PyMOL Python script that loads the backbone (N, CA, C, O; Angstrom):
from pymol import cmd

cmd.read_pdbstr("""\
ATOM      1  N   UNK A   1       0.837  -1.151   0.007  1.00  0.00           N
ATOM      2  CA  UNK A   1      -0.113  -0.030  -0.026  1.00  0.00           C
ATOM      3  C   UNK A   1       0.967   1.230  -0.040  1.00  0.00           C
ATOM      4  O   UNK A   1       0.812   2.116  -0.881  1.00  0.00           O
ATOM      5  N   UNK A   2       1.937   1.285   0.797  1.00  0.00           N
ATOM      6  CA  UNK A   2       2.733   2.388   0.832  1.00  0.00           C
ATOM      7  C   UNK A   2       3.428   2.712  -0.404  1.00  0.00           C
ATOM      8  O   UNK A   2       3.560   3.881  -0.769  1.00  0.00           O
ATOM      9  N   UNK A   3       3.903   1.665  -1.099  1.00  0.00           N
ATOM     10  CA  UNK A   3       4.487   1.806  -2.402  1.00  0.00           C
ATOM     11  C   UNK A   3       3.605   2.485  -3.403  1.00  0.00           C
ATOM     12  O   UNK A   3       3.986   3.415  -4.113  1.00  0.00           O
ATOM     13  N   UNK A   4       2.370   1.952  -3.419  1.00  0.00           N
ATOM     14  CA  UNK A   4       1.367   2.667  -4.277  1.00  0.00           C
ATOM     15  C   UNK A   4       1.122   4.010  -3.980  1.00  0.00           C
ATOM     16  O   UNK A   4       0.964   4.757  -4.945  1.00  0.00           O
ATOM     17  N   UNK A   5       1.051   4.514  -2.775  1.00  0.00           N
ATOM     18  CA  UNK A   5       0.821   5.875  -2.406  1.00  0.00           C
ATOM     19  C   UNK A   5       2.110   6.662  -2.800  1.00  0.00           C
ATOM     20  O   UNK A   5       2.019   7.784  -3.298  1.00  0.00           O
ATOM     21  N   UNK A   6       3.249   6.089  -2.583  1.00  0.00           N
ATOM     22  CA  UNK A   6       4.485   6.908  -2.913  1.00  0.00           C
ATOM     23  C   UNK A   6       4.635   7.082  -4.411  1.00  0.00           C
ATOM     24  O   UNK A   6       5.207   8.082  -4.845  1.00  0.00           O
ATOM     25  N   UNK A   7       4.122   6.104  -5.264  1.00  0.00           N
ATOM     26  CA  UNK A   7       4.221   6.122  -6.685  1.00  0.00           C
ATOM     27  C   UNK A   7       3.372   7.140  -7.372  1.00  0.00           C
ATOM     28  O   UNK A   7       3.672   7.663  -8.446  1.00  0.00           O
ATOM     29  N   UNK A   8       2.190   7.407  -6.615  1.00  0.00           N
ATOM     30  CA  UNK A   8       1.235   8.360  -7.279  1.00  0.00           C
ATOM     31  C   UNK A   8       1.477   9.764  -7.028  1.00  0.00           C
ATOM     32  O   UNK A   8       2.013  10.041  -5.955  1.00  0.00           O
ATOM     33  N   UNK A   9       1.177  10.703  -7.828  1.00  0.00           N
ATOM     34  CA  UNK A   9       1.296  12.064  -7.553  1.00  0.00           C
ATOM     35  C   UNK A   9       0.209  12.493  -6.687  1.00  0.00           C
ATOM     36  O   UNK A   9      -0.790  11.779  -6.605  1.00  0.00           O
ATOM     37  N   UNK A  10       0.293  13.598  -6.022  1.00  0.00           N
ATOM     38  CA  UNK A  10      -0.770  14.065  -5.122  1.00  0.00           C
ATOM     39  C   UNK A  10      -1.868  14.534  -5.835  1.00  0.00           C
ATOM     40  O   UNK A  10      -1.687  15.251  -6.819  1.00  0.00           O
ATOM     41  N   UNK A  11      -3.078  14.195  -5.434  1.00  0.00           N
ATOM     42  CA  UNK A  11      -4.399  14.640  -6.126  1.00  0.00           C
ATOM     43  C   UNK A  11      -4.704  16.101  -5.791  1.00  0.00           C
ATOM     44  O   UNK A  11      -4.078  16.651  -4.884  1.00  0.00           O
ATOM     45  N   UNK A  12      -5.571  16.702  -6.434  1.00  0.00           N
ATOM     46  CA  UNK A  12      -6.144  18.067  -6.151  1.00  0.00           C
ATOM     47  C   UNK A  12      -6.672  18.114  -4.693  1.00  0.00           C
ATOM     48  O   UNK A  12      -6.383  19.051  -3.948  1.00  0.00           O
ATOM     49  N   UNK A  13      -7.424  17.116  -4.324  1.00  0.00           N
ATOM     50  CA  UNK A  13      -8.001  16.996  -2.918  1.00  0.00           C
ATOM     51  C   UNK A  13      -6.956  17.051  -1.970  1.00  0.00           C
ATOM     52  O   UNK A  13      -7.051  17.794  -0.993  1.00  0.00           O
ATOM     53  N   UNK A  14      -5.872  16.269  -2.180  1.00  0.00           N
ATOM     54  CA  UNK A  14      -4.803  16.256  -1.216  1.00  0.00           C
ATOM     55  C   UNK A  14      -4.047  17.598  -1.122  1.00  0.00           C
ATOM     56  O   UNK A  14      -3.615  17.943  -0.022  1.00  0.00           O
ATOM     57  N   UNK A  15      -3.871  18.330  -2.146  1.00  0.00           N
ATOM     58  CA  UNK A  15      -3.264  19.609  -2.202  1.00  0.00           C
ATOM     59  C   UNK A  15      -4.223  20.670  -1.467  1.00  0.00           C
ATOM     60  O   UNK A  15      -3.769  21.591  -0.788  1.00  0.00           O
ATOM     61  N   UNK A  16      -5.500  20.465  -1.658  1.00  0.00           N
ATOM     62  CA  UNK A  16      -6.490  21.188  -0.975  1.00  0.00           C
ATOM     63  C   UNK A  16      -6.398  21.130   0.541  1.00  0.00           C
ATOM     64  O   UNK A  16      -6.357  22.162   1.211  1.00  0.00           O
ATOM     65  N   UNK A  17      -6.364  19.882   1.090  1.00  0.00           N
ATOM     66  CA  UNK A  17      -6.177  19.585   2.467  1.00  0.00           C
ATOM     67  C   UNK A  17      -4.896  20.177   2.952  1.00  0.00           C
ATOM     68  O   UNK A  17      -4.885  20.673   4.078  1.00  0.00           O
ATOM     69  N   UNK A  18      -3.825  20.177   2.227  1.00  0.00           N
ATOM     70  CA  UNK A  18      -2.543  20.674   2.672  1.00  0.00           C
ATOM     71  C   UNK A  18      -2.750  22.181   2.894  1.00  0.00           C
ATOM     72  O   UNK A  18      -2.471  22.750   3.949  1.00  0.00           O
ATOM     73  N   UNK A  19      -3.284  22.798   1.761  1.00  0.00           N
ATOM     74  CA  UNK A  19      -3.505  24.304   1.713  1.00  0.00           C
ATOM     75  C   UNK A  19      -4.462  24.728   2.917  1.00  0.00           C
ATOM     76  O   UNK A  19      -4.198  25.731   3.581  1.00  0.00           O
ATOM     77  N   UNK A  20      -5.494  23.999   3.159  1.00  0.00           N
ATOM     78  CA  UNK A  20      -6.402  24.367   4.157  1.00  0.00           C
ATOM     79  C   UNK A  20      -5.917  24.245   5.536  1.00  0.00           C
ATOM     80  O   UNK A  20      -6.267  25.041   6.407  1.00  0.00           O
ATOM     81  N   UNK A  21      -5.045  23.176   5.773  1.00  0.00           N
ATOM     82  CA  UNK A  21      -4.348  22.889   7.148  1.00  0.00           C
ATOM     83  C   UNK A  21      -3.309  24.132   7.297  1.00  0.00           C
ATOM     84  O   UNK A  21      -3.197  24.697   8.385  1.00  0.00           O
ATOM     85  N   UNK A  22      -2.638  24.491   6.289  1.00  0.00           N
ATOM     86  CA  UNK A  22      -1.641  25.596   6.322  1.00  0.00           C
ATOM     87  C   UNK A  22      -2.310  26.870   6.668  1.00  0.00           C
ATOM     88  O   UNK A  22      -1.808  27.636   7.490  1.00  0.00           O
ATOM     89  N   UNK A  23      -3.449  27.127   6.055  1.00  0.00           N
ATOM     90  CA  UNK A  23      -4.179  28.362   6.274  1.00  0.00           C
ATOM     91  C   UNK A  23      -4.720  28.349   7.737  1.00  0.00           C
ATOM     92  O   UNK A  23      -4.510  29.325   8.457  1.00  0.00           O
ATOM     93  N   UNK A  24      -5.337  27.385   8.144  1.00  0.00           N
ATOM     94  CA  UNK A  24      -5.704  27.240   9.539  1.00  0.00           C
ATOM     95  C   UNK A  24      -4.688  27.394  10.537  1.00  0.00           C
ATOM     96  O   UNK A  24      -4.943  27.959  11.600  1.00  0.00           O
ATOM     97  N   UNK A  25      -3.505  26.914  10.262  1.00  0.00           N
ATOM     98  CA  UNK A  25      -2.311  27.072  11.261  1.00  0.00           C
ATOM     99  C   UNK A  25      -1.952  28.423  11.150  1.00  0.00           C
ATOM    100  O   UNK A  25      -1.585  28.954  12.198  1.00  0.00           O
ATOM    101  N   UNK A  26      -1.968  29.114  10.124  1.00  0.00           N
ATOM    102  CA  UNK A  26      -1.677  30.586  10.031  1.00  0.00           C
ATOM    103  C   UNK A  26      -2.626  31.368  10.927  1.00  0.00           C
ATOM    104  O   UNK A  26      -2.179  32.180  11.737  1.00  0.00           O
ATOM    105  N   UNK A  27      -4.005  31.124  10.788  1.00  0.00           N
ATOM    106  CA  UNK A  27      -5.003  31.771  11.521  1.00  0.00           C
ATOM    107  C   UNK A  27      -4.765  31.446  13.051  1.00  0.00           C
ATOM    108  O   UNK A  27      -4.881  32.356  13.873  1.00  0.00           O
ATOM    109  N   UNK A  28      -4.473  30.311  13.401  1.00  0.00           N
ATOM    110  CA  UNK A  28      -4.204  29.925  14.865  1.00  0.00           C
ATOM    111  C   UNK A  28      -3.032  30.747  15.391  1.00  0.00           C
ATOM    112  O   UNK A  28      -3.056  31.174  16.546  1.00  0.00           O
ATOM    113  N   UNK A  29      -2.021  30.976  14.582  1.00  0.00           N
ATOM    114  CA  UNK A  29      -0.901  31.631  15.085  1.00  0.00           C
ATOM    115  C   UNK A  29      -1.072  33.222  15.017  1.00  0.00           C
ATOM    116  O   UNK A  29      -0.393  34.003  15.684  1.00  0.00           O
ATOM    117  N   UNK A  30      -2.069  33.585  14.124  1.00  0.00           N
ATOM    118  CA  UNK A  30      -2.264  35.020  14.046  1.00  0.00           C
ATOM    119  C   UNK A  30      -2.865  35.611  15.399  1.00  0.00           C
ATOM    120  O   UNK A  30      -2.450  36.661  15.888  1.00  0.00           O
ATOM    121  N   UNK A  31      -3.802  34.898  15.914  1.00  0.00           N
ATOM    122  CA  UNK A  31      -4.316  35.445  17.123  1.00  0.00           C
ATOM    123  C   UNK A  31      -3.394  35.654  18.363  1.00  0.00           C
ATOM    124  O   UNK A  31      -3.500  36.572  19.177  1.00  0.00           O
ATOM    125  N   UNK A  32      -2.436  34.607  18.373  1.00  0.00           N
ATOM    126  CA  UNK A  32      -1.473  34.709  19.439  1.00  0.00           C
ATOM    127  C   UNK A  32      -0.557  35.887  19.094  1.00  0.00           C
ATOM    128  O   UNK A  32      -0.238  36.682  19.977  1.00  0.00           O
ATOM    129  N   UNK A  33      -0.133  36.019  17.858  1.00  0.00           N
ATOM    130  CA  UNK A  33       0.689  37.112  17.543  1.00  0.00           C
ATOM    131  C   UNK A  33       0.029  38.529  17.656  1.00  0.00           C
ATOM    132  O   UNK A  33       0.723  39.505  17.942  1.00  0.00           O
ATOM    133  N   UNK A  34      -1.192  38.622  17.449  1.00  0.00           N
ATOM    134  CA  UNK A  34      -1.878  39.889  17.525  1.00  0.00           C
ATOM    135  C   UNK A  34      -1.915  40.388  19.086  1.00  0.00           C
ATOM    136  O   UNK A  34      -1.653  41.537  19.443  1.00  0.00           O
ATOM    137  N   UNK A  35      -2.270  39.361  19.905  1.00  0.00           N
ATOM    138  CA  UNK A  35      -2.263  39.728  21.303  1.00  0.00           C
ATOM    139  C   UNK A  35      -0.929  40.046  21.861  1.00  0.00           C
ATOM    140  O   UNK A  35      -0.823  40.848  22.788  1.00  0.00           O
ATOM    141  N   UNK A  36       0.098  39.451  21.334  1.00  0.00           N
ATOM    142  CA  UNK A  36       1.485  39.792  21.880  1.00  0.00           C
ATOM    143  C   UNK A  36       1.849  41.107  21.351  1.00  0.00           C
ATOM    144  O   UNK A  36       2.636  41.805  21.991  1.00  0.00           O
ATOM    145  N   UNK A  37       1.336  41.525  20.209  1.00  0.00           N
ATOM    146  CA  UNK A  37       1.659  42.775  19.674  1.00  0.00           C
ATOM    147  C   UNK A  37       0.767  43.893  20.333  1.00  0.00           C
ATOM    148  O   UNK A  37       1.180  45.052  20.364  1.00  0.00           O
ATOM    149  N   UNK A  38      -0.330  43.583  20.806  1.00  0.00           N
ATOM    150  CA  UNK A  38      -1.163  44.568  21.450  1.00  0.00           C
ATOM    151  C   UNK A  38      -1.242  44.515  22.952  1.00  0.00           C
ATOM    152  O   UNK A  38      -2.030  45.221  23.581  1.00  0.00           O
ATOM    153  N   UNK A  39      -0.430  43.687  23.500  1.00  0.00           N
ATOM    154  CA  UNK A  39      -0.513  43.449  24.944  1.00  0.00           C
ATOM    155  C   UNK A  39      -0.198  44.610  25.787  1.00  0.00           C
ATOM    156  O   UNK A  39      -0.866  44.798  26.804  1.00  0.00           O
ATOM    157  N   UNK A  40       0.796  45.441  25.447  1.00  0.00           N
ATOM    158  CA  UNK A  40       1.153  46.574  26.078  1.00  0.00           C
ATOM    159  C   UNK A  40       0.049  47.677  26.075  1.00  0.00           C
ATOM    160  O   UNK A  40      -0.184  48.299  27.111  1.00  0.00           O
ATOM    161  N   UNK A  41      -0.621  47.920  24.941  1.00  0.00           N
ATOM    162  CA  UNK A  41      -1.649  48.830  24.972  1.00  0.00           C
ATOM    163  C   UNK A  41      -2.886  48.385  25.810  1.00  0.00           C
ATOM    164  O   UNK A  41      -3.527  49.149  26.532  1.00  0.00           O
ATOM    165  N   UNK A  42      -3.147  47.050  25.627  1.00  0.00           N
ATOM    166  CA  UNK A  42      -4.305  46.430  26.466  1.00  0.00           C
ATOM    167  C   UNK A  42      -4.095  46.529  27.866  1.00  0.00           C
ATOM    168  O   UNK A  42      -5.002  46.865  28.627  1.00  0.00           O
ATOM    169  N   UNK A  43      -2.888  46.240  28.263  1.00  0.00           N
ATOM    170  CA  UNK A  43      -2.523  46.228  29.794  1.00  0.00           C
ATOM    171  C   UNK A  43      -2.661  47.655  30.348  1.00  0.00           C
ATOM    172  O   UNK A  43      -3.037  47.846  31.505  1.00  0.00           O
ATOM    173  N   UNK A  44      -2.333  48.704  29.462  1.00  0.00           N
ATOM    174  CA  UNK A  44      -2.527  50.153  29.948  1.00  0.00           C
ATOM    175  C   UNK A  44      -3.841  50.525  30.165  1.00  0.00           C
ATOM    176  O   UNK A  44      -4.128  51.365  31.018  1.00  0.00           O
ATOM    177  N   UNK A  45      -4.753  49.917  29.400  1.00  0.00           N
ATOM    178  CA  UNK A  45      -6.158  50.389  29.444  1.00  0.00           C
ATOM    179  C   UNK A  45      -6.912  49.802  30.574  1.00  0.00           C
ATOM    180  O   UNK A  45      -7.987  50.281  30.936  1.00  0.00           O
ATOM    181  N   UNK A  46      -6.320  48.683  31.186  1.00  0.00           N
ATOM    182  CA  UNK A  46      -6.966  48.004  32.334  1.00  0.00           C
ATOM    183  C   UNK A  46      -6.714  48.671  33.526  1.00  0.00           C
ATOM    184  O   UNK A  46      -5.580  49.110  33.717  1.00  0.00           O
ATOM    185  N   UNK A  47      -7.586  48.819  34.361  1.00  0.00           N
ATOM    186  CA  UNK A  47      -7.228  49.573  35.713  1.00  0.00           C
ATOM    187  C   UNK A  47      -6.393  48.688  36.720  1.00  0.00           C
ATOM    188  O   UNK A  47      -6.048  49.150  37.808  1.00  0.00           O
TER     189      UNK A  47
END
""", "prot")
cmd.dss("prot")
cmd.show_as("cartoon", "prot")
cmd.util.cbc("prot")
cmd.orient("prot")
């Protein structure tokens, strides 16, 4: 089975899954980076 999978090129569906996973990982990292970038301003606004 592994040899058959290795011999075939990736299908459009597989490329779509890779692109979707990459996009979602980017979104997941974006919220962390956005908070790190704005943490100083947010902490100054809190009493």
